[in-house]
N, C-alpha and C positions, 0 to 999 in steps of 0.2 A: 744125429743128436738133436734133441728138441730144445729150442731156445725159450727162456722164460720171458713173459710180457712185463714191461716196466713202464712207468710214467716219469718223464724227465722231471727233475727237481723244480725247474722254473715253471713248467706248466702246472704242477701241483700247487705251487705257491699262488699262482693266479687264481686257481679254482677256489682255494681257501679264502683269499682276500675277497673275491666276489661274493662268496657265500656269506661272509660276515657283514658286508656293507649293504647288501640288498635287502628289500622288504620294508616293513614298517616298524614303528616303535613297539614296545612290549605291550602297550594297551590297545594296539590296533589302529592308532590314529596316524595320519600322514604327518610327516615332520618337514619343517622348513630346511632345505639343504644348506642354507647359510647359517641360520641361527640355531638350528637343532631343536626348535620348539614348535608346537602346533601352530599353524597359521591362524590368525584372527579372522573371524567372520566379517564380511563387508557390512557396513552400516546399511540399514534398510532404505529403500527408495521412498520418495514422497508419495503421498496418497493420490495426487493428481498427475496424469500424464498428458492431458490436453487442456485447452482453454476455451471458454465460450466465445462466440462471435460477438465482439463488443458492440457493434452498431445495432445488433438485434437484441442485445441484453436488456435494453431499457424499453419498456413497453410504451405504446403511444399515449396512454392516459397520463403517465408520468411526464412525458415530453410536453404534452399540452399544458401541464401545470407549471413546469419549469421554464418553458419557452412560450409565454402567452402571446407574443407578437406574431408568431407563425400562423395563428388561427385566422388572421386578417389577410393573409397572402392568397393570391390565385392558387388554384388547385395544384398546378404543376410545381410552383415554387414552394408551396406548403409541403408537398410530398418530399421534395429535395431537402427542405429544412429538417424534417423529421427523420430522414434517412441517415443524416450525419455523414461525416467524412472519415474514413478509416485512416489511421496512422500508417506510415510506411514502415514495414517490418520485413526482415529477411528470414524469420523463423516464427511462424504463427503458433508453434507449440511452446514457445518460450516467452513471447511478449506480444501483446496486441493492445490497441487503443482506438478510441473513436472520439471525434469532436463535433459539437453542435454549436451553432451561432444564431442568435435571435436579435435582430435589429428592429426594435419597436420604437414608436414615437417618443415614449417616455424614458427608455433605457436600452442599453445593449447588454444582453445576457449571453454567457458562454458556459457550456457544460463539457466536461472532459471525463472520460472513464478509461482506466488503464488496468490491465490484468498482466501480472508478471509471475511466471512459474519458475521458481528457483530450483536449480540443480546443483548438487555438490559434486565436484570432480575429485574429491578426496575420499577414497574408499573407507576411511576411518570416521568420516563426518556424514551424518544423514542429511537428506535434502531438507527435512524439517528444521534441523539445527542450523543449517546454512541459512534458511529462510528467516529464522529467529534473528540471526546476526544482521542480515540485510534490513529487516524491519527495524531492529534496534538502532541502526545508523540513521534511518529516516526519522525516527522519533527524536533522537538526540539532536539532529539538525534542525528540527522544528522549534527547539528551545522553549518547550512548554513551561509556563509559570508553575512553580511548586509552592508548597506552604511556606518554605523558608524564604521565598521571594517577597513575602508580605503582600501578595496580591498584585504586585507591580507587573506591568507588561515588560517583556524582554524584546530585544531587537532581533530582527531577521538578519541572518548572515549576509553581508554584502548589500544591505539595504540602505546604506548611507545614513544610518541613524534613525530611520523611520521605524517606530515601534509597532509591535503587534497590538491589535486592539479588537476586542469583541464588542464594539461600541455601536449599538443600534440607535435609531433616531429618538427613541423614547423607551421608557421602562415598561416591559410587558407585565401582565398580571401574574405570570407564573413561569416556571422553568419549562424548557422545551419538552414536548411529549416524547415518549418512546424510550430511548436508551437511558440507563442510569448514568450519572456522571460523578466524577471525583474532583477534588481540588476546587471547591466552589467559593472561595473567598472573594469578596467584591474588590474591584480595583478602583482607584480614585478617578475623579473626572479627568478626561483627556481632551485637550483642545483639538478642534478639527484641523485637518491639513489644508482645507480650503474654506470658502465661504459657507455659511450655514450656522445654525445654532449648535452650541456645544452638546456633546452626548456623554452619557454615563454608561458604565458597564454593570449590568445587573448581575446578581448572583447566578452562577451556573452557566453563564454564556461566554466566558473567556476561554481561550485555548486550553485543552484539558485531555486527560485520559478518558476513554469511554470503556464501559463494561457492558457485557451482554452482546457483543458484536464480534464474531469470529473468536480466534484464540487470543488476540490482542488488537487494540484499536486506539486511535487518538483523533481529536478534532483540532484543526487550526483555523483561526479567524483573523484575517489581516485586512486593515483599512488603509489604503494608500491613495496618494494623489500626485499629479505631476503638473506643476505650474498652475495654470488657471483651469485645468480640467476638473471635472467633478470627482468627488471621492469614489473610489472603486473598492468594493468589498469582495474578497475571495474567501470562501469557506471550503476547506479541504478535509475530507475524512479518509483516513488510511487504515486498513485492517488486514490482518494476516489470518488465513485459515490453512492449517497444515503448511504445505510448501508453495502456496499461492499468496501473493500480496496484491490487494485491490486498492486503487486510488480513485476517489471521486472528487472532482474540483468544480465548484459552481461559483461563477463571478457575475456581479451586476454593477453596472456603472450608469448613473442617470445621464440623460442627454444634456441637461442644463447644469452648468457649473455651480449655479446657486441652489440647486436642489438639495434636499436633506439627504444625508448619507443613507444608503440602503439598510434596511432593518436586519439586524443581526439574528434575531430569533427566527424570523421567517426563512431566511436563507439556511440557517442551521437545521431547522426542522425538515426542510425539503431535501437537503443533502443527506441527512441521517436516514430519512425514510428511503431514499434511493439506495443508499449503502446497505440497509437492511434487506431490501429486495434482492440486491445482487448477492448477498450472503446466502440467500436461499438457493441460488444456483449451485452452490457447493455443498448442499445438505445431503443427507443420506438418501 
């Protein structure tokens, strides 16, 4: 007698369930097994994957202009002064920097260049958006004067009440060349921190937002002194281009405590000019 083939009920149920649960959605898109909705695409990566070599990013002509005392050194010392000193870093694809120092008879000058490539570890946030946030914190920390401040200088965080100042030794004939500037209201006369004649802040030279440099940029100008030391001026330009943030810091301190404060316009023009050259490294 011939027996009929049959499928056990349990096995049939497993087959039916598997057939219903496998495959994709009705529109052919893969679904999230937890949420039951299509997975969101990851945010795009930043434009830049590597960084320039910082000690080679500044050409010799610029270094000669910003570090004039090095020209008087013996050849071996001159070469070392122009070569700069690389900052210690553990990931040269993420952050690199270089420092130069010039000890001339009239003043000590320091130059610092820093490149930071910002990477977002949140798949929903792009590298560019993360870089915008990092840059925004730097700009906020600089406490740049705004129109509502009435042109008054604001204090640097942790500066013990020492105010920022774009105070050159005299009033220049015009605004610094190159980049356009915003927030150019004049500030009142500021007494010097050490000996020397009082200085005034001309229009367009106080800390401010810059336009025409990268995707966003600002300039800071701080005049400080310590005890009987000469007034030290530090001009800083920070700009963002896509997911890279560039910082240029230029400092000058006269050798004599009684010397006039370093000229704001001169330092700002040199710092902005270098920043503009560095921005070209990230061009198309």
